[in-house]
C-alpha positions in Angstrom: -18.4 22.2 -6.6 -17.7 18.5 -5.1 -15.2 17.9 -2.4 -12.1 16.5 -4.6 -8.4 16.7 -4.3 -6.8 18.1 -7.3 -3.5 16.8 -8.6 -1.5 18.4 -11.5 0.5 16.1 -13.9 3.3 16.7 -16.4 3.5 15.2 -19.6 0.9 12.9 -21.3 -2.7 13.2 -19.9 -3.3 11.8 -16.4 -4.9 8.4 -17.4 -1.4 7.5 -19.1 0.1 7.9 -15.7 -2.6 6.2 -13.7 0.1 3.5 -12.3 2.1 6.2 -10.8 -1.0 6.9 -8.5 -2.2 3.2 -8.0 -0.4 -0.2 -8.4 -1.2 -2.2 -11.2 -1.2 -5.4 -8.6 -4.1 -3.3 -6.8 -6.0 -2.4 -10.2 -5.8 -6.3 -11.3 -7.0 -7.5 -7.9 -9.8 -4.9 -7.8 -11.0 -5.3 -11.3 -11.3 -9.3 -10.8 -13.0 -8.8 -7.3 -15.4 -6.2 -8.8 -16.1 -8.4 -11.8 -17.2 -11.3 -9.6 -19.5 -9.2 -7.4 -21.2 -7.5 -10.4 -22.4 -10.8 -11.6 -22.9 -12.5 -8.2 -26.8 -12.8 -7.2 -25.7 -13.0 -3.4 -25.8 -9.9 -1.6 -24.1 -11.3 1.3 -21.0 -12.5 -0.9 -21.3 -9.0 -2.9 -21.0 -7.2 0.5 -18.0 -9.4 1.8 -16.1 -8.8 -1.4 -16.8 -4.9 -0.8 -15.9 -4.9 2.7 -13.1 -7.5 2.9 -11.2 -7.4 -0.3 -12.0 -3.7 -1.7 -11.9 -1.9 1.7 -15.2 -0.2 1.2 -17.5 0.9 4.3 -20.7 -1.0 3.8 -23.5 -0.8 6.3 -25.6 -3.7 7.3 -28.5 -4.9 4.9 -27.3 -2.5 2.1 -28.1 -4.1 -1.4 -26.0 -3.8 -4.5 -27.9 -4.9 -7.5 -26.4 -6.8 -10.5 -24.1 -5.0 -12.6 -23.1 -2.4 -10.3 -19.5 -0.6 -10.9 -17.5 0.7 -7.9 -14.5 2.6 -8.5 -11.6 0.0 -9.6 -8.5 2.1 -8.4 -10.0 3.6 -5.1 -12.9 1.8 -3.7 -11.7 2.1 -0.3 -12.9 5.7 -0.5 -16.5 4.8 -0.7 -18.9 4.6 2.1 -22.5 3.4 2.0 -24.6 3.3 5.2 -27.1 0.8 6.3 -30.3 -0.4 4.3 -29.5 1.5 1.2 -30.0 0.1 -2.2 -27.6 0.8 -5.2 -29.5 0.2 -8.5 -28.8 -2.0 -11.6 -25.9 -0.8 -13.3 -24.9 2.2 -11.4 -21.5 3.4 -11.4 -19.7 4.8 -8.4 -16.5 6.9 -9.1 -13.8 8.1 -6.5 -11.5 9.3 -9.2 -11.3 11.3 -12.3 -8.2 11.3 -14.6 -8.2 14.4 -16.9 -5.7 16.0 -19.4 -3.7 17.9 -16.9 -4.9 16.6 -13.7 -6.5 13.9 -11.8 -9.2 14.3 -9.1 -9.8 12.0 -6.2 -12.7 12.4 -4.0 -14.8 10.4 -1.1 -18.4 9.2 -2.0 -20.3 8.9 1.0 -23.9 7.4 0.7 -26.0 7.6 3.9 -28.6 5.3 5.2 -31.7 4.2 3.7 -30.7 5.7 0.1 -32.3 4.7 -2.8 -30.0 4.9 -6.0 -32.0 4.1 -9.2 -30.8 1.9 -12.1 -28.1 3.5 -14.4 -27.1 6.2 -12.3 -23.3 7.7 -12.1 -22.1 9.1 -9.1 -19.2 11.4 -9.5 -15.9 11.7 -6.9 -16.5 13.9 -4.0 -20.2 13.7 -3.7 -22.5 13.0 -0.1 -25.8 11.8 -0.6 -27.5 12.1 2.6 -29.6 9.6 4.6 -33.2 8.9 3.1 -32.5 10.5 -0.2 -33.8 8.9 -3.5 -32.0 9.4 -6.8 -34.0 8.6 -9.9 -32.8 6.1 -12.2 -30.3 7.5 -14.9 -29.3 10.4 -12.6 -25.8 11.9 -13.0 -25.1 12.7 -9.5 -22.6 15.5 -9.6 -23.3 17.4 -6.4 -24.2 16.6 -2.9 -28.0 15.5 -2.3 -29.4 16.6 0.9 -30.8 14.0 3.2 -34.2 13.3 2.5 -34.1 14.8 -1.3 -35.7 13.5 -4.2 -33.3 14.1 -7.2 -33.0 12.9 -10.7 -31.9 13.8 -14.3 -28.9 15.0 -16.2 -28.2 17.6 -15.0 -29.4 16.6 -11.6 -32.2 18.5 -10.0 -34.6 18.6 -7.1 -37.9 16.8 -8.3 -40.9 17.6 -6.7 -43.0 14.9 -5.2 -46.8 15.4 -6.1 -49.5 14.6 -3.5 -50.7 11.2 -4.3 -47.8 10.2 -6.3 
């Protein structure tokens, strides 16, 4: 299971209670910053927004492609190592609001990681250094360093010699 903190809620589903866990001002500020970063073609500007405004830990020479969507409520729980690539339209979540609970979990992405386009990374996941995540993958559990994974559900992919 992923490394997440579980918080039970009473009353309506947890999403209706989101502003008891995060302030509206923080959510609005983060939303605006994320939208600027999503559409910006400038990698240094994106990394500045992620580090300075959103509080993410982002390593040197890391590249976020266009349309990457980081968690709007808890982006400070995301760490991405150096020289990694986060592919087009990838979503990185550190929260899940469910019917009777919400879950929070840090996302840790190592150095020299390649995350393919249109992937989704769920809360509480660690992707080890040197790993490759194929496009369109739902990352629902930890990925070992150096692994090549893909699919939904995510599974290890064998590299064939000559490929």
